[in-house]
KEVEXDREN-407621 format. One record per atom (N, C-alpha, C): residue in three letters; atom name; residue number from 0; x, y, z. Coordinates in nm, 3 decimals. Example, Ala and Ser with C-alpha at 12.3 -4.5 7.8 and 13.67 -1.06 7.14 Angstrom:
// KEVEXDREN-407621
> rest / atom / nr / east / north / up
> ALA / N / 0 / 1.319 / -0.569 / 0.780;
> ALA / CA / 0 / 1.230 / -0.450 / 0.780;
> ALA / C / 0 / 1.320 / -0.330 / 0.780;
> SER / N / 1 / 1.285 / -0.225 / 0.708;
> SER / CA / 1 / 1.367 / -0.106 / 0.714;
> SER / C / 1 / 1.290 / 0.003 / 0.787;
This chain:
// KEVEXDREN-407621
> rest / atom / nr / east / north / up
> MET / N / 0 / -9.157 / -1.290 / -7.377;
> MET / CA / 0 / -8.995 / -1.373 / -7.381;
> MET / C / 0 / -9.040 / -1.492 / -7.466;
> GLY / N / 1 / -8.931 / -1.557 / -7.452;
> GLY / CA / 1 / -8.933 / -1.695 / -7.515;
> GLY / C / 1 / -9.001 / -1.797 / -7.452;
> LYS / N / 2 / -9.005 / -1.933 / -7.520;
> LYS / CA / 2 / -9.066 / -2.056 / -7.474;
> LYS / C / 2 / -8.980 / -2.073 / -7.330;
> ASN / N / 3 / -9.027 / -2.114 / -7.216;
> ASN / CA / 3 / -8.955 / -2.178 / -7.123;
> ASN / C / 3 / -8.974 / -2.286 / -7.118;
> PHE / N / 4 / -8.819 / -2.336 / -7.067;
> PHE / CA / 4 / -8.782 / -2.478 / -7.053;
> PHE / C / 4 / -8.712 / -2.533 / -6.928;
> ALA / N / 5 / -8.702 / -2.639 / -6.871;
> ALA / CA / 5 / -8.630 / -2.687 / -6.764;
> ALA / C / 5 / -8.532 / -2.783 / -6.801;
> LEU / N / 6 / -8.392 / -2.779 / -6.764;
> LEU / CA / 6 / -8.310 / -2.855 / -6.781;
> LEU / C / 6 / -8.263 / -2.911 / -6.620;
> ASP / N / 7 / -8.319 / -3.055 / -6.660;
> ASP / CA / 7 / -8.296 / -3.132 / -6.541;
> ASP / C / 7 / -8.199 / -3.276 / -6.529;
> PRO / N / 8 / -8.093 / -3.199 / -6.515;
> PRO / CA / 8 / -7.962 / -3.287 / -6.547;
> PRO / C / 8 / -7.952 / -3.366 / -6.435;
> TYR / N / 9 / -7.912 / -3.493 / -6.409;
> TYR / CA / 9 / -7.890 / -3.546 / -6.318;
> TYR / C / 9 / -7.742 / -3.557 / -6.284;
> LEU / N / 10 / -7.658 / -3.571 / -6.148;
> LEU / CA / 10 / -7.521 / -3.639 / -6.160;
> LEU / C / 10 / -7.543 / -3.728 / -6.046;
> MET / N / 11 / -7.455 / -3.838 / -6.076;
> MET / CA / 11 / -7.434 / -3.918 / -5.978;
> MET / C / 11 / -7.310 / -3.946 / -5.944;
> VAL / N / 12 / -7.265 / -3.976 / -5.860;
> VAL / CA / 12 / -7.118 / -3.967 / -5.821;
> VAL / C / 12 / -7.064 / -4.125 / -5.744;
> PHE / N / 13 / -7.001 / -4.232 / -5.868;
> PHE / CA / 13 / -6.955 / -4.355 / -5.777;
> PHE / C / 13 / -6.825 / -4.371 / -5.775;
> GLU / N / 14 / -6.803 / -4.468 / -5.668;
> GLU / CA / 14 / -6.659 / -4.504 / -5.608;
> GLU / C / 14 / -6.559 / -4.505 / -5.724;
> ASP / N / 15 / -6.613 / -4.556 / -5.814;
> ASP / CA / 15 / -6.551 / -4.628 / -5.932;
> ASP / C / 15 / -6.637 / -4.657 / -6.048;
> LEU / N / 16 / -6.616 / -4.649 / -6.191;
> LEU / CA / 16 / -6.682 / -4.717 / -6.262;
> LEU / C / 16 / -6.640 / -4.841 / -6.329;
> GLU / N / 17 / -6.607 / -4.932 / -6.260;
> GLU / CA / 17 / -6.518 / -5.065 / -6.285;
> GLU / C / 17 / -6.715 / -5.151 / -6.344;
> ILE / N / 18 / -6.673 / -5.227 / -6.386;
> ILE / CA / 18 / -6.776 / -5.277 / -6.435;
> ILE / C / 18 / -6.722 / -5.478 / -6.477;
> PRO / N / 19 / -6.813 / -5.568 / -6.460;
> PRO / CA / 19 / -6.763 / -5.679 / -6.432;
> PRO / C / 19 / -6.684 / -5.760 / -6.562;
> SER / N / 20 / -6.729 / -5.695 / -6.673;
> SER / CA / 20 / -6.688 / -5.727 / -6.813;
> SER / C / 20 / -6.698 / -5.646 / -6.933;
> HIS / N / 21 / -6.649 / -5.669 / -7.026;
> HIS / CA / 21 / -6.669 / -5.579 / -7.173;
> HIS / C / 21 / -6.787 / -5.571 / -7.190;
> LYS / N / 22 / -6.860 / -5.654 / -7.158;
> LYS / CA / 22 / -6.976 / -5.700 / -7.266;
> LYS / C / 22 / -7.115 / -5.546 / -7.227;
> THR / N / 23 / -7.130 / -5.498 / -7.339;
> THR / CA / 23 / -7.280 / -5.381 / -7.331;
> THR / C / 23 / -7.375 / -5.403 / -7.257;
> LYS / N / 24 / -7.403 / -5.546 / -7.272;
> LYS / CA / 24 / -7.530 / -5.542 / -7.156;
> LYS / C / 24 / -7.517 / -5.511 / -7.023;
> ASN / N / 25 / -7.413 / -5.478 / -6.989;
> ASN / CA / 25 / -7.353 / -5.474 / -6.837;
> ASN / C / 25 / -7.388 / -5.321 / -6.829;
> VAL / N / 26 / -7.354 / -5.238 / -6.977;
> VAL / CA / 26 / -7.373 / -5.064 / -6.951;
> VAL / C / 26 / -7.513 / -5.068 / -7.001;
> VAL / N / 27 / -7.576 / -5.129 / -7.044;
> VAL / CA / 27 / -7.728 / -5.115 / -7.095;
> VAL / C / 27 / -7.824 / -5.162 / -6.987;
> SER / N / 28 / -7.779 / -5.245 / -6.902;
> SER / CA / 28 / -7.853 / -5.267 / -6.760;
> SER / C / 28 / -7.849 / -5.177 / -6.686;
> TYR / N / 29 / -7.732 / -5.120 / -6.640;
> TYR / CA / 29 / -7.699 / -4.997 / -6.558;
> TYR / C / 29 / -7.796 / -4.887 / -6.641;
> TYR / N / 30 / -7.767 / -4.841 / -6.743;
> TYR / CA / 30 / -7.870 / -4.740 / -6.817;
> TYR / C / 30 / -8.028 / -4.780 / -6.774;
> ASN / N / 31 / -8.053 / -4.897 / -6.780;
> ASN / CA / 31 / -8.202 / -4.884 / -6.794;
> ASN / C / 31 / -8.280 / -4.894 / -6.625;
> LEU / N / 32 / -8.182 / -4.888 / -6.535;
> LEU / CA / 32 / -8.210 / -4.886 / -6.406;
> LEU / C / 32 / -8.206 / -4.717 / -6.371;
> MET / N / 33 / -8.159 / -4.644 / -6.441;
> MET / CA / 33 / -8.180 / -4.524 / -6.468;
> MET / C / 33 / -8.310 / -4.438 / -6.517;
> VAL / N / 34 / -8.369 / -4.363 / -6.415;
> VAL / CA / 34 / -8.531 / -4.270 / -6.412;
> VAL / C / 34 / -8.471 / -4.188 / -6.540;
> ASP / N / 35 / -8.586 / -4.161 / -6.594;
> ASP / CA / 35 / -8.562 / -4.063 / -6.699;
> ASP / C / 35 / -8.427 / -4.024 / -6.765;
> THR / N / 36 / -8.343 / -4.119 / -6.780;
> THR / CA / 36 / -8.246 / -4.076 / -6.855;
> THR / C / 36 / -8.221 / -4.108 / -7.042;
> LYS / N / 37 / -8.209 / -4.035 / -7.119;
> LYS / CA / 37 / -8.165 / -4.035 / -7.228;
> LYS / C / 37 / -8.037 / -4.057 / -7.326;
> LYS / N / 38 / -7.955 / -3.953 / -7.251;
> LYS / CA / 38 / -7.810 / -3.940 / -7.296;
> LYS / C / 38 / -7.747 / -3.959 / -7.192;
> LEU / N / 39 / -7.637 / -4.026 / -7.181;
> LEU / CA / 39 / -7.542 / -4.046 / -7.040;
> LEU / C / 39 / -7.408 / -4.024 / -7.081;
> LEU / N / 40 / -7.370 / -3.896 / -6.998;
> LEU / CA / 40 / -7.215 / -3.928 / -6.983;
> LEU / C / 40 / -7.124 / -3.995 / -6.871;
> LEU / N / 41 / -7.057 / -4.077 / -6.903;
> LEU / CA / 41 / -6.985 / -4.119 / -6.795;
> LEU / C / 41 / -6.821 / -4.064 / -6.760;
> VAL / N / 42 / -6.795 / -4.058 / -6.663;
> VAL / CA / 42 / -6.698 / -3.975 / -6.673;
> VAL / C / 42 / -6.538 / -4.016 / -6.571;
> ASP / N / 43 / -6.466 / -4.066 / -6.590;
> ASP / CA / 43 / -6.363 / -4.127 / -6.491;
> ASP / C / 43 / -6.240 / -4.055 / -6.497;
> GLY / N / 44 / -6.175 / -4.065 / -6.384;
> GLY / CA / 44 / -6.078 / -3.970 / -6.326;
> GLY / C / 44 / -5.926 / -3.977 / -6.451;
> ASP / N / 45 / -5.877 / -4.084 / -6.481;
> ASP / CA / 45 / -5.747 / -4.058 / -6.562;
> ASP / C / 45 / -5.812 / -4.104 / -6.700;
> ALA / N / 46 / -5.716 / -4.217 / -6.749;
> ALA / CA / 46 / -5.772 / -4.319 / -6.864;
> ALA / C / 46 / -5.856 / -4.384 / -6.841;
> ILE / N / 47 / -5.924 / -4.427 / -6.968;
> ILE / CA / 47 / -6.074 / -4.468 / -6.940;
> ILE / C / 47 / -6.042 / -4.641 / -6.958;
> ASN / N / 48 / -6.112 / -4.662 / -6.833;
> ASN / CA / 48 / -6.081 / -4.843 / -6.816;
> ASN / C / 48 / -6.116 / -4.950 / -6.961;
> GLU / N / 49 / -6.036 / -5.021 / -7.023;
> GLU / CA / 49 / -6.068 / -5.085 / -7.117;
> GLU / C / 49 / -6.191 / -5.167 / -7.125;
> LYS / N / 50 / -6.231 / -5.194 / -7.040;
> LYS / CA / 50 / -6.341 / -5.294 / -7.016;
> LYS / C / 50 / -6.445 / -5.218 / -7.052;
> LEU / N / 51 / -6.487 / -5.071 / -7.003;
> LEU / CA / 51 / -6.582 / -4.985 / -6.981;
> LEU / C / 51 / -6.592 / -4.924 / -7.139;
> LYS / N / 52 / -6.461 / -4.869 / -7.214;
> LYS / CA / 52 / -6.452 / -4.844 / -7.343;
> LYS / C / 52 / -6.497 / -4.901 / -7.421;
> LEU / N / 53 / -6.467 / -5.065 / -7.431;
> LEU / CA / 53 / -6.555 / -5.212 / -7.492;
> LEU / C / 53 / -6.695 / -5.167 / -7.489;
> ALA / N / 54 / -6.690 / -5.195 / -7.354;
> ALA / CA / 54 / -6.849 / -5.204 / -7.354;
> ALA / C / 54 / -6.962 / -5.073 / -7.378;
> THR / N / 55 / -6.876 / -4.967 / -7.398;
> THR / CA / 55 / -6.997 / -4.871 / -7.449;
> THR / C / 55 / -6.974 / -4.811 / -7.598;
> GLN / N / 56 / -6.871 / -4.867 / -7.647;
> GLN / CA / 56 / -6.858 / -4.816 / -7.827;
> GLN / C / 56 / -6.916 / -4.833 / -7.890;
> ASN / N / 57 / -7.060 / -4.943 / -7.881;
> ASN / CA / 57 / -7.134 / -4.935 / -7.960;
> ASN / C / 57 / -7.297 / -4.897 / -7.913;
> ILE / N / 58 / -7.282 / -4.789 / -7.815;
> ILE / CA / 58 / -7.446 / -4.775 / -7.780;
> ILE / C / 58 / -7.426 / -4.616 / -7.804;
> HIS / N / 59 / -7.503 / -4.553 / -7.908;
> HIS / CA / 59 / -7.538 / -4.432 / -7.929;
> HIS / C / 59 / -7.561 / -4.359 / -7.821;
> TYR / N / 60 / -7.633 / -4.389 / -7.703;
> TYR / CA / 60 / -7.692 / -4.302 / -7.599;
> TYR / C / 60 / -7.566 / -4.274 / -7.493;
> VAL / N / 61 / -7.493 / -4.372 / -7.505;
> VAL / CA / 61 / -7.373 / -4.341 / -7.383;
> VAL / C / 61 / -7.252 / -4.331 / -7.419;
> ASN / N / 62 / -7.155 / -4.174 / -7.350;
> ASN / CA / 62 / -7.069 / -4.156 / -7.391;
> ASN / C / 62 / -6.961 / -4.146 / -7.263;
> VAL / N / 63 / -6.823 / -4.150 / -7.322;
> VAL / CA / 63 / -6.740 / -4.209 / -7.188;
> VAL / C / 63 / -6.636 / -4.038 / -7.218;
> LEU / N / 64 / -6.579 / -3.980 / -7.122;
> LEU / CA / 64 / -6.481 / -3.867 / -7.145;
> LEU / C / 64 / -6.389 / -3.921 / -6.975;
> PRO / N / 65 / -6.269 / -3.880 / -7.003;
> PRO / CA / 65 / -6.125 / -3.891 / -6.918;
> PRO / C / 65 / -6.208 / -3.731 / -6.833;
> SER / N / 66 / -6.192 / -3.748 / -6.706;
> SER / CA / 66 / -6.180 / -3.609 / -6.632;
> SER / C / 66 / -6.097 / -3.466 / -6.741;
> ILE / N / 67 / -5.998 / -3.478 / -6.791;
> ILE / CA / 67 / -5.978 / -3.359 / -6.852;
> ILE / C / 67 / -6.001 / -3.358 / -6.972;
> GLY / N / 68 / -6.122 / -3.415 / -7.025;
> GLY / CA / 68 / -6.174 / -3.419 / -7.100;
> GLY / C / 68 / -6.313 / -3.322 / -7.095;
> LEU / N / 69 / -6.344 / -3.350 / -6.958;
> LEU / CA / 69 / -6.469 / -3.291 / -6.922;
> LEU / C / 69 / -6.496 / -3.136 / -6.955;
> ASN / N / 70 / -6.613 / -3.088 / -7.027;
> ASN / CA / 70 / -6.626 / -2.952 / -7.061;
> ASN / C / 70 / -6.763 / -2.948 / -7.062;
> VAL / N / 71 / -6.821 / -2.817 / -7.041;
> VAL / CA / 71 / -6.957 / -2.754 / -7.006;
> VAL / C / 71 / -7.067 / -2.797 / -7.141;
> TYR / N / 72 / -6.987 / -2.819 / -7.284;
> TYR / CA / 72 / -7.061 / -2.844 / -7.395;
> TYR / C / 72 / -7.109 / -2.991 / -7.386;
> SER / N / 73 / -7.020 / -3.065 / -7.366;
> SER / CA / 73 / -7.047 / -3.215 / -7.311;
> SER / C / 73 / -7.159 / -3.247 / -7.206;
> ILE / N / 74 / -7.142 / -3.184 / -7.117;
> ILE / CA / 74 / -7.255 / -3.175 / -6.971;
> ILE / C / 74 / -7.381 / -3.142 / -7.040;
> LEU / N / 75 / -7.389 / -3.037 / -7.137;
> LEU / CA / 75 / -7.522 / -3.019 / -7.166;
> LEU / C / 75 / -7.605 / -3.095 / -7.286;
> LEU / N / 76 / -7.519 / -3.187 / -7.339;
> LEU / CA / 76 / -7.563 / -3.229 / -7.474;
> LEU / C / 76 / -7.647 / -3.408 / -7.365;
> HIS / N / 77 / -7.606 / -3.389 / -7.262;
> HIS / CA / 77 / -7.647 / -3.530 / -7.168;
> HIS / C / 77 / -7.754 / -3.488 / -7.065;
> ASP / N / 78 / -7.828 / -3.585 / -7.086;
> ASP / CA / 78 / -7.936 / -3.539 / -6.941;
> ASP / C / 78 / -7.910 / -3.611 / -6.792;
> THR / N / 79 / -7.776 / -3.692 / -6.782;
> THR / CA / 79 / -7.715 / -3.733 / -6.710;
> THR / C / 79 / -7.562 / -3.763 / -6.695;
> LEU / N / 80 / -7.505 / -3.735 / -6.578;
> LEU / CA / 80 / -7.395 / -3.698 / -6.599;
> LEU / C / 80 / -7.324 / -3.856 / -6.472;
> VAL / N / 81 / -7.255 / -3.907 / -6.499;
> VAL / CA / 81 / -7.182 / -4.004 / -6.375;
> VAL / C / 81 / -7.052 / -4.017 / -6.396;
> MET / N / 82 / -7.005 / -3.949 / -6.242;
> MET / CA / 82 / -6.870 / -3.960 / -6.249;
> MET / C / 82 / -6.811 / -4.028 / -6.161;
> SER / N / 83 / -6.703 / -4.074 / -6.183;
> SER / CA / 83 / -6.599 / -4.170 / -6.041;
> SER / C / 83 / -6.608 / -4.063 / -5.950;
> ARG / N / 84 / -6.554 / -4.102 / -5.828;
> ARG / CA / 84 / -6.473 / -4.028 / -5.749;
> ARG / C / 84 / -6.361 / -3.913 / -5.791;
> ASP / N / 85 / -6.297 / -4.032 / -5.803;
> ASP / CA / 85 / -6.132 / -3.960 / -5.859;
> ASP / C / 85 / -6.176 / -3.869 / -5.995;
> ALA / N / 86 / -6.269 / -3.879 / -6.035;
> ALA / CA / 86 / -6.325 / -3.735 / -6.170;
> ALA / C / 86 / -6.361 / -3.651 / -6.100;
> VAL / N / 87 / -6.475 / -3.657 / -6.012;
> VAL / CA / 87 / -6.458 / -3.522 / -5.900;
> VAL / C / 87 / -6.343 / -3.470 / -5.861;
> ASN / N / 88 / -6.253 / -3.539 / -5.802;
> ASN / CA / 88 / -6.150 / -3.499 / -5.724;
> ASN / C / 88 / -6.054 / -3.441 / -5.803;
> ARG / N / 89 / -6.033 / -3.468 / -5.921;
> ARG / CA / 89 / -5.953 / -3.406 / -6.051;
> ARG / C / 89 / -6.006 / -3.296 / -6.084;
> VAL / N / 90 / -6.162 / -3.311 / -6.147;
> VAL / CA / 90 / -6.231 / -3.189 / -6.144;
> VAL / C / 90 / -6.210 / -3.021 / -6.063;
> VAL / N / 91 / -6.262 / -3.081 / -5.957;
> VAL / CA / 91 / -6.256 / -2.970 / -5.832;
> VAL / C / 91 / -6.073 / -2.922 / -5.843;
> GLU / N / 92 / -5.971 / -3.048 / -5.868;
> GLU / CA / 92 / -5.834 / -2.976 / -5.820;
> GLU / C / 92 / -5.816 / -2.908 / -5.937;
> ARG / N / 93 / -5.859 / -2.896 / -6.056;
> ARG / CA / 93 / -5.840 / -2.844 / -6.189;
> ARG / C / 93 / -5.870 / -2.675 / -6.134;
> MET / N / 94 / -6.021 / -2.671 / -6.049;
> MET / CA / 94 / -6.072 / -2.576 / -6.026;
> MET / C / 94 / -5.992 / -2.479 / -5.981;
> HIS / N / 95 / -5.911 / -2.529 / -5.856;
> HIS / CA / 95 / -5.840 / -2.451 / -5.774;
> HIS / C / 95 / -5.716 / -2.418 / -5.824;
> THR / N / 96 / -5.708 / -2.444 / -5.928;
> THR / CA / 96 / -5.533 / -2.437 / -5.997;
> THR / C / 96 / -5.549 / -2.295 / -6.050;
> PRO / N / 97 / -5.452 / -2.196 / -6.033;
> PRO / CA / 97 / -5.461 / -2.065 / -6.084;
> PRO / C / 97 / -5.410 / -2.048 / -6.254;
> ILE / N / 98 / -5.487 / -2.023 / -6.359;
> ILE / CA / 98 / -5.368 / -2.014 / -6.468;
> ILE / C / 98 / -5.302 / -1.900 / -6.477;
> ASN / N / 99 / -5.204 / -1.976 / -6.511;
> ASN / CA / 99 / -5.088 / -1.894 / -6.536;
> ASN / C / 99 / -5.056 / -1.825 / -6.654;
> ARG / N / 100 / -5.043 / -1.692 / -6.722;
> ARG / CA / 100 / -5.024 / -1.645 / -6.823;
> ARG / C / 100 / -4.954 / -1.536 / -6.836;
C-alpha cells in the first residue's frame, strides 16, 4: 500500500464572521489563536462582508467564500474551515434541495 497520511481538518462555527474593522491585523490575530492552522478558509452565508474582504485580501494563507461557492476542492486545500451559522444553514438547505433534471 501507499504512504499513510492523516487529514485532520478543523471545523469551527461562529454566530457570524463580523470583525471590528477592515484592518488585516484583526484577522491575523484571530489566525494566530488557532492551533495547527496553516491555511484558513472562511465561509459566510451570502455576500462577503466588505470589512472581512478588505481584511483578508493581502493574507495568502486565508481565503474567503460565500456559502454558494463552497466546494470539496476548496475544503481540501485548507486545514481549517471557519463558517458562520448562516453559511452552515445555507449549505444544509442546499443539501436537502432535490436536483431537478
